[in-house]
DOROGU-459453 format. One record per residue (C-alpha): x, y negated, z; residue in three letters. Coordinates in steps of 0.2 Angstrom, whole numbers, plus 5000, padded with zeros to 4 digits. Each point is the difference from the previous one (the first is absolute). Last residue first. Layout:
<atoms>
XYZala
...
</atoms>
This chain:
<atoms>
497548195201ser
501849954996thr
500850135012arg
498950144992thr
500549974982leu
501949975005arg
500150155011gln
499250114987tyr
501149944986val
501650025010glu
499550185006lys
499550064983leu
501549934991val
501250095012val
498950164998gly
499949994981glu
501949984999val
500450155011leu
498750114991asp
500649964983ser
501850045005phe
499650155009asp
499050094986gly
499049914986gly
500750004982glu
499049854997met
501049895012leu
501650064992arg
499449954983asn
499449835006phe
501649965009ile
501050044984asp
498749914989thr
500249835009asn
498949864993gln
499050114989asp
499350095014met
499149855007arg
498250044997asp
500450185003ile
500749975017val
498549905004lys
498950144995asn
501050135010ile
499849895015phe
498149984998ala
499850195000asp
501150035015thr
499249855009phe
498250075000pro
500650155010phe
501449915010lys
498749905009phe
499450155010asn
501750015009glu
500149815001met
498349995009thr
498649954989asn
498749864997ala
501249854999leu
501250104989ala
498650054988gln
499349824998val
501849944996lys
500350144988leu
498549954990ala
500649825000glu
501750044992asp
501249865003ala
500950095014val
500250154987cys
500849894987asp
501149915013glu
500750175006val
500350064982ile
500949844997gln
501150025015asp
500450184994phe
500649944983phe
501049865008leu
500950125011arg
500450114985asp
500849864991thr
499149924985glu
501050024983asn
498550064989phe
500350154989glu
499650014982thr
499550154989gly
498550115003phe
499349935016leu
500549824994asp
498950024984asn
498650075010ile
500049865012thr
500049874985asn
498650094992ile
499049985016ile
500449825002glu
499649964982ser
498350085002leu
499649895015pro
500050085017ser
498350025007lys
499749925017glu
499150135010glu
498349965007asp
499750165010lys
498650124996lys
499350095015arg
500450185005arg
498850105011ile
501050095014gly
498849965013ala
499849824997glu
500249935017thr
501949995002ala
500349974982gly
500450154990ser
501750074996pro
501050004984val
500650184998trp
501650095003gly
501450044989lys
500149994981gly
501050144991thr
501849954997glu
500749924985leu
501550064991val
500849864989ile
500750094985asp
501849994994gly
501249854999ala
499049854995gly
500249934983thr
498250034994lys
499949864987asn
498249945001leu
498850004985arg
499050145006tyr
499749915016tyr
499249864991glu
498750114994leu
499750065018ala
499549835005val
498550004987glu
499650185005asp
499849975018asp
501650035011leu
500250155011lys
501049955016leu
498750085012arg
500150154989glu
501950015003glu
499749985019ile
499150174999ser
498250045002lys
499850185006lys
498650104991pro
498850075013leu
500550185007lys
500749955017lys
498549885003leu
498850144997leu
500850105013phe
499749875014arg
498349964992ile
499450185002tyr
500850025018pro
499049845006phe
498350044991leu
499650155010lys
500349935017glu
499149844994leu
498550104995glu
500050105017ile
499749835009asp
500350035019tyr
501649915002phe
500849985016pro
501049835001ile
501849985004ile
501050114989gln
498650014987ser
500149814998leu
501850004994phe
499950154988ser
498349934994tyr
500749824997leu
501550074990arg
498950124990thr
498849864996phe
501349874996ser
500850124988val
498450044991leu
499549814999thr
501749964992his
499750144987lys
498349934996phe
500649824998asp
501650054990asp
498950114988gln
498849854998ser
498349985008ile
498949864991glu
499249885012gly
500649854991asp
500450044982val
501650064991ser
500650115014ala
501750074995glu
500550184996glu
498250034996pro
499350165007leu
500050154988glu
501650075008lys
499150015016phe
498750114992arg
501450124994glu
500750015018val
498350035007ala
499850154988pro
501750065006asp
499550015019ile
498850155000phe
501050114988ala
501649965010asn
499250065016leu
499450154990lys
501750054995ala
500649995018gln
498650125004asn
500950144991lys
501350025014ala
498650055012asn
500249965019phe
498450045010lys
499649855011pro
499249914984asp
500249815004phe
500849964983tyr
498850124991lys
498449935007lys
500749835000ser
500350004982phe
498350054996asn
499249865010glu
501249874993val
499650064982glu
498149995004ser
500249835008ser
500849934984trp
501549895000ile
500249884986val
498449915001gln
500849835003ala
498649965012ala
500450155011glu
501749935004ile
499349835005arg
498750095011ser
501350105008lys
501049845003gln
498549925009asp
499750165009tyr
501850005006leu
499949825007leu
498550075010asn
501350085011pro
500449835008asp
501849995007thr
500149825005lys
501049904988glu
501850054998glu
499750084984leu
500750164993thr
501049994984thr
499750044984val
497950504823glu
501149964989tyr
499750064983tyr
498349914997pro
500649845009gln
501649984989phe
499249914986ser
498849905011glu
501649945010arg
500849944983ile
498549904995asp
499949925017glu
501849955000ala
499849914983glu
501150044985asn
501249924989ala
501549935009phe
500250145012asp
501450015012leu
500150175007val
501150055015phe
500550175008thr
500550055018asp
501250095011glu
501250084987lys
501650045009gly
500050194996arg
498750034986cys
498249994997lys
498949994984arg
498649885001asn
500749874987leu
499450094984arg
498350005009ser
499749824993leu
499950074982thr
498950165004gln
498849905011val
499849864987ala
499850124985lys
498750105010val
498949855001gly
500649834995ser
501649914995leu
500249834990lys
501949984997lys
501449895008asp
500350115015val
501749985009tyr
500350165009met
501250025015thr
500850155009his
500550134986leu
501450095009leu
498950165001pro
499950014981gln
498750134994asp
499249954984phe
498450094996gly
499049854996thr
500549824996gln
501750064992tyr
499449944983lys
498549884997asp
501149854997ala
501550005012val
501349895007leu
501250105012leu
501149905012val
501550065010gln
501350084989tyr
501850055003glu
499650085017pro
499550164990thr
498250064999asn
499649894986phe
501250094989lys
499350175005ala
498249944996pro
500649924983leu
501050144993glu
498550074990lys
499849844990glu
501850004994gly
501349865004phe
500349814996gln
498649945011asn
499349874987met
500450124986gly
499250155008thr
498449915004glu
499849944982lys
500049824994tyr
499749934983glu
500349824996ile
498849924987gly
499149895012asp
499950145014asp
499850174991asp
499850135014val
500550184996thr
499350165008gly
499850025019ser
500449895014phe
501350015015ala
501249865004val
501550005011leu
500749865011thr
501749965009lys
500149915016ile
501549965011asp
500949904987thr
499149845002tyr
500949864990gly
498449895001lys
499949984981glu
500550194997lys
498650055012leu
498749884992tyr
500550064982arg
499950195005asp
498349975009phe
499349904985glu
500650134987leu
499250155010lys
498449905003tyr
499949964981arg
500150194996val
498850055014ala
498849874995his
500050064982leu
499750185006arg
498549945009ser
499349945017ser
501650025010thr
500350105016val
501749945008val
500850145010met
501149985015ala
501550085008lys
500750025017ala
501750065004lys
500649875012gly
499750105016asn
498250044994ile
499649814999lys
501349864998lys
499849994981ser
498149975003val
500249845010val
501249874993gln
500550084984arg
498250074995phe
499149845005his
501249904990glu
499850114985val
498150015001met
499749825002val
501249954986glu
499250134989thr
498349935003lys
500549824996gln
500950064984ser
498650114995leu
498849864998asn
498349995009his
500449955017pro
498549985011his
500349905015leu
501349914990ser
501849945001met
500450125015phe
501949975001arg
500750175007ala
500150105015ile
500249875014ala
499750095017ile
501750025007lys
499249995017gly
501549955010lys
500749874988arg
498349944997lys
499649975018asp
498149985000ile
499349865010arg
499849894984pro
498750124993asp
499949964981asp
501150154995glu
498950115011ile
498449944991ala
500750024983lys
500650185004asn
498350055006leu
499149914985arg
501150084987phe
499950185006phe
498149985002thr
499849944982lys
501350134994tyr
498950145006thr
500750105015thr
500250195003tyr
501250065013gly
498750105010lys
499250054984leu
501550114995val
499650125015asp
501650115001leu
500050184997ile
500350165010phe
499749915017gly
498550095007glu
499049854999glu
500549974982ile
499650184994ala
498450005010gln
499449844992arg
500550064983met
498950145003ser
500350195000tyr
498450074992leu
499450174995asp
498650054988phe
499849824994ala
498449925001arg
498449984989pro
498549925008asn
498550105006gly
500249945018asp
500450185005ile
501449994988gly
500050064982thr
501750074994glu
501149894989gly
500450054982phe
498949904989val
499449865011glu
501749995009leu
500949984983thr
498849874995lys
500349905015ala
501850004998lys
501150115011pro
501449915009thr
501250115009ala
499850154988thr
500250195000phe
498850094988ala
499750195003phe
499150074985phe
499350174999ser
499850104984leu
499250164996asn
498249945000lys
500349854989gln
499149845002gln
499949904984gly
501449994987arg
499649814997ser
499949975019met
501750075003met
500849904987val
499249845005arg
500450025018arg
501850044996ile
500149844989glu
499249895013asp
501350065013glu
501449974987pro
499449824998ser
499049954985asp
498349975006asp
499949834993ser
499349935016asp
501749985007asp
500549894986asn
501750044993glu
499849954982ala
498949855003asp
501249945013ala
501450014988asp
499149894988glu
499349885013phe
501749975008met
500949984983ala
498749874994glu
500249905017glu
501950024999leu
500049924982thr
500450064983arg
499550185001ala
501250114991ser
499950175009leu
500850144991val
499550185004glu
498349945003lys
499350065017met
498950164999lys
501450115007arg
500149895016ser
499850145013ala
501650084994glu
500949855008gly
501450095008gly
499250015017gln
498450064993ser
499450165008ser
500950025016his
498650045012ala
498950094988glu
500350185006asp
498850124992ile
499950185007ile
499250124987val
499550175007ala
499750124987tyr
498950164997asn
500350134986arg
498950094989ser
501050054984lys
499250084985arg
501350044987glu
500049934983gly
501649905002lys
499149895013phe
498150015000lys
499650005018glu
501449885003met
499349864989asp
499349905015ala
501650025009ile
501049944985lys
498949844998asp
500249965018ile
501950014999val
500149904984phe
498949865008pro
501250005015phe
501649994990lys
500349825002gln
499850025019leu
501650115001thr
500350185003thr
500250125015ile
499550194998val
499850115015ile
499650185000asn
500250034981ser
498450074993gly
500650064983his
498949894990tyr
500449845010ile
501950034999ala
499850034982asp
499049854997ala
501349895009leu
501450084990gln
499149964984asp
499749825006ser
501949975001lys
500549855011lys
499649995018asp
499950185006ile
500650055017lys
499750185006lys
499950035018val
500150185006val
501650024991gly
501150065014glu
499350105015lys
500549985018his
498149995005glu
499849855012phe
501749924998gln
499950024981tyr
498349915001ile
500749855008thr
501549994988asp
499150024984gln
498649885005leu
501349875005gln
500950024984ser
498449984990asp
499449855011leu
501649904998val
499549924983arg
498349955006arg
499049994984asp
498750135005thr
498850134994ile
500250165011val
499250164992ile
499650145012val
499850174991ser
499050165002asp
498849915013phe
498950085013val
501050165001arg
498950155004glu
500050075018asp
498150015000phe
499949875013lys
501049884988asp
501850004998his
501249844999leu
501850034995ser
500249864987ser
498849895010leu
501150005016arg
501649974989tyr
499249854991ser
499249935016leu
501750005009trp
500949914986ala
498549884998ile
500049955018ser
501949984999asn
499949884986ser
498549915008lys
501049955015gly
498649885007ser
501149854998gly
498949934986ala
498250055005ser
499250164997his
498350014991gln
499850184995ile
498750034987leu
499550184997tyr
499150084985asn
499350175000lys
499950144987gly
501150135009pro
499550105016gly
498749945013his
500750095015ile
501950004997lys
499849834991ala
499349935016his
501350085011asp
501449944988ser
499449825001leu
499849995018lys
501650095004arg
501049884989val
499149845005val
500150045019arg
501950045000leu
500449844991gln
498849905011his
500950075016phe
501849974994arg
500950154993pro
501750045007phe
501449964988ile
501850045006met
501349894993lys
501750054993glu
501349884993lys
501350094988ile
501649904998ala
500949944985lys
501649905003lys
500349824996gly
499849945017asn
498450095002his
499050034984asp
498450095004val
499350164993ser
498350045007glu
499350165008lys
498250015007glu
499750155011leu
498150035000his
498850055013ile
498350044991phe
499850184995lys
500850125013gly
500249885015ile
498449914997ile
499050164997asp
500850075016leu
499449855009phe
498250024994ser
499750185002asp
500850005017lys
499149845007thr
501249855001trp
499049904987ile
498250025004gln
499650025018lys
501749965007trp
500249834990leu
498149984998tyr
500049965018asp
500649834998ile
498549895003arg
499850115016tyr
498450075005gly
498350054993his
499349824995pro
501749974991asn
500449824997pro
500849974983ser
501950024997asn
501349874996gly
500349904985lys
498749934988gly
498650074989asn
498849995015asn
501250105010his
501450104993gly
500450195002met
501749975008asn
501750074998phe
501049835000pro
501850014994leu
501549985011tyr
501849944996phe
501450045012thr
501349874999gln
500249985019thr
500550185001gly
500050094983met
498750135002leu
499450074983arg
498350074995thr
499049875008thr
498249995007met
498749895007trp
498350045009ala
498749885007glu
498649985013asp
500350125014thr
501949984998asp
501150104988val
501849994994thr
500450144988phe
501750074995his
500150114984val
501150144993leu
500750065016ala
501550114998arg
501549964988lys
499149894988asn
500749845008phe
500750045017gln
498649975014phe
500050185007ile
501950004999leu
500349855010glu
501049874989lys
498449894998pro
500149975019asp
498349975007arg
499949865013asp
500149844990leu
499150034983arg
498950145006tyr
499549915016gln
499749844990gln
498850094989lys
499150075015ala
499949835007asn
499249944984asp
498750145001val
499349925015thr
500349995019gln
499049925014gly
499450165009thr
498350004991met
500949964984gln
500750175000asn
501750064992lys
500550164992leu
501750044992glu
499950154988ile
501350114991thr
499650104985ala
500850154991val
500850095015pro
500550174994ile
499450155011gly
498750074987asn
499449834996leu
500149885015gly
499149845005leu
501049915013val
499049895013leu
500549875013asp
501950014996leu
501250015015ser
501649925006asn
501050105012glu
501749944993asn
501550054990lys
499550184995leu
498549934992ser
498250074995tyr
499050005016lys
498250044994val
498649925010gln
498650094992arg
500150144987thr
498750024986val
500450174991thr
499550064983leu
500450194996ile
499850054982asn
499450184999ala
498349944993asp
500949964984tyr
500750174999leu
498350075001thr
499349884987gln
501450054988ser
499650185003asp
498249984994pro
500649964982asn
498649934989leu
499549885013ser
500549854991ser
501249855003glu
500950095013pro
500349925017lys
501949975004phe
501150135008phe
501549945010ala
501950035002thr
499950144987gln
501450125002phe
501250074986lys
501250145005val
501649994990gly
501149995015tyr
498949855007asp
498949914988thr
498949855004phe
498249944997gly
499349904986lys
498949875008arg
500749995017ile
501750014994val
499749864987asp
499249885013leu
501350045014ala
501549954989gly
501150104989arg
501750015009leu
499549975018ser
498450104999leu
501050144992glu
501349995014lys
498650015013val
499350154991phe
501650094999arg
500449985019lys
498250055004ile
500250164990leu
501750045008asn
499349985018asp
498450104997lys
500950144991thr
501450025012asn
499450175006thr
500150074983gly
500649884987his
499850104984ile
498650135005thr
499149855008his
500049914984leu
498950144992lys
498950015016glu
499749814998trp
499650024982lys
498750135003asp
499249915015pro
499749844990gln
498549915008ser
500250075018ile
501950015001gln
500349834991leu
498749915011phe
500650075016gln
501849954996ile
499449824997phe
499049995016thr
501450065011thr
501349894991lys
499049845004asp
501249894990leu
501049845003ala
501750094998ile
500849945016glu
498449955009arg
499250184999asp
498249975002phe
499350155010leu
499849905016asn
498849884991pro
498850154998asp
498849974986gly
498150015001ala
499250094986ile
499349914984tyr
498650034988gly
499249835001gly
498450035010asn
500450065018glu
501949984999ile
500049844991leu
498649935011asp
500850045016glu
501649934994val
499249834995ile
499049995017ala
501650045010lys
501049864992glu
498649875003phe
499950065018thr
501949985002glu
499849824992glu
498949965015thr
498249955000tyr
499350155009ile
501550025012ala
499149885013thr
498850155005thr
498449935007met
</atoms>
């Protein structure tokens, strides 16, 4: 057997071989890479001479023998001045001679020369590229386009104990952003970190501040990648993304340089950001355009992409792609692309993006006022037209009338892209509400406004779009591309495609679950609590005499009733909660929204909030209110503008300033309102279905310092909210006599879990023990292990009934098996070929199973977590927790099979108190006393006593390590400095653990 089969080098070789055999690449020579200018000059000159010989000869008559050197100097200067992306796309000029730096695939085959030029591109994949003049550091892989490094790649392999996280750290700590190859938009456009399971990427290296985005396909509508029966989970990267056609398409038509004007110390500056498409964005644009290319116009497409999916960019890329799409007969599929949206930034974003692709002005026309201009744009077939949702019926009518327009017969095809995400942030959805509300009581006002805005009334923009389209019927010259995060059932029925189960579904899905798991939005349900739970938890804590009130700071307000009905009681709860908890969030910048049941509620809440704040003398909170029309409350008329004392359109900008903290709303700003500083929502309104999802989702936007969200709901039940979201969410060896039969006991236990399949072990062993080295076999090893990883994830995290195998139990048995096998195989000859095959399979499976961190051990259940949301996080910085070490060992005669221990459960108040101290207060025990207490805890542990009596001290250290960590965790609140140092590992941790181990072992064996 060749040990190299499971190494990172083999992984690297497998990728390179595939790119050369199937991806359109040639092997690059690392010796040709010029470190000083970060270019492969030989390949660059070769490309120019082959693809543009006439221009080369013309330049040669000018420069003579210095042509190569002079041209390289000019090219390097252009890269420095204009940036790599622009130079790659638009070429460069030297002494009046214009060279193309790359040729992109033509949209049609009308010009055969274009295809010839495209074929002249030279794509290289180069291994172990040394890039620096300062050191001999090397990059695992560099992808080059005509000699220009366009992507760098760091590889890691779980089978050698490293993951994509190690690659990220390598870029952050060992790759100097000042090196030319890494400088932003000067050479490489993107940097990938890859292991056998996942890929991440970044377009700007900034040392420890480097931010990575996942580039994964998703698995079961969540993060990561699915097991691949043919090889690596990650092989789509080089089989689909990095291939010549795909990667040149990304460089030519996707990567976008976003420029934003920012105010820095009173001076305007331009901030640049390179946008590289995420996997789902690339997938949906290509999937839609490929389908339209084959099937032509007359189709409807529903794209269900969650908040956080980057819909603006997806729409911009799709618009450009559809505007230049040609069918197999080289005819344009669509004469015009019409984008229907209320996003104010999308028109300029489209303009900027497409200008970078084509360098043409006026490709995008924005028409949001005059209908005759819109009609003219539709009539003349403007490439891309962007207009508002209010003009959608007009657009459909004009397209239907096009064949009779001005007496001429016109037959044009249109793509209509509909973006519903920002449809009602200013209250447009409330058109049916009375302009003047004059209900006498809050109950009347609630029912009156509720009738007008009822979800079932089919009056949302989504319903209007669907109604307009259905009334016109299917039109063969018109295709609809509708983007939404929360499609209604009726919309799915009308526009969804039929799945294999016969039910309608979206054409493409990027789920809320995946967006949350990938870290693009926050999970608002994690911080959700009803007032009933909120009250009971706080009451229980206040009644607990063991709680130090000064330490916990747990009193929020006077809870006068379990179900407060009047606004003054609720106002007191909200204001005090905001001041004591929310105001400390997001570095003191957090804001809150109060969702009210009616416009009258909003008015009275505004008055009550302001009265209470004034009465208490609180000057750190100011409120704003948002509602439509006029509210007549007992003869006094109120308007939003009058109560806020500025114009309606100014509200979003005003609320974005530090002056205002709380926004009280009545069916405004509950959808399409992006305010990342919004941390907490107080809900005093019945919510269900799409409305509940859209409302609570106002909290999910991320920003620096925002770690969580909180919802306090006075009006709904937790189960109702859950149902609303559901549719859119998707060892140690033993000192006992060495009995080989112990291995078979463990093997039976392993087999009982049905995680490891004998067929996969058999196939794995064939590749693993293959005497002929083949780099491609590494992919097969992963393919035979990954299914077991997925089956392991399906085991319960904790056994709920006797005999049930949990993840920890199974892992523990695997570790015990490998340790015992390794030990026994040195002293006993084995003749069981099945064990020989099982051992390496389990050894590598363990490397790929999810690691359980100490942070997970500390995870509180939902009820305790609610109290955590109320804590004031005053600790300086995050506490970094280390991955858990070791495994709880078996008893001396139980062959690695775990037995449940009777553990004394800490009461709820004790756990909360521990967490409070962890995030704020320090005990004053001395270090010596801290260690003494750890020793006493270990000596009192009956399970440790059994293990100490059954093992030598050398073997005892295996069970001791896990127990030691648990004891330290139990007392971490008493000395956070020592706790943090112990969790960092290293010499300090090893020394302390060794001293405590010796003391505990001697005392336990001495007292026997």
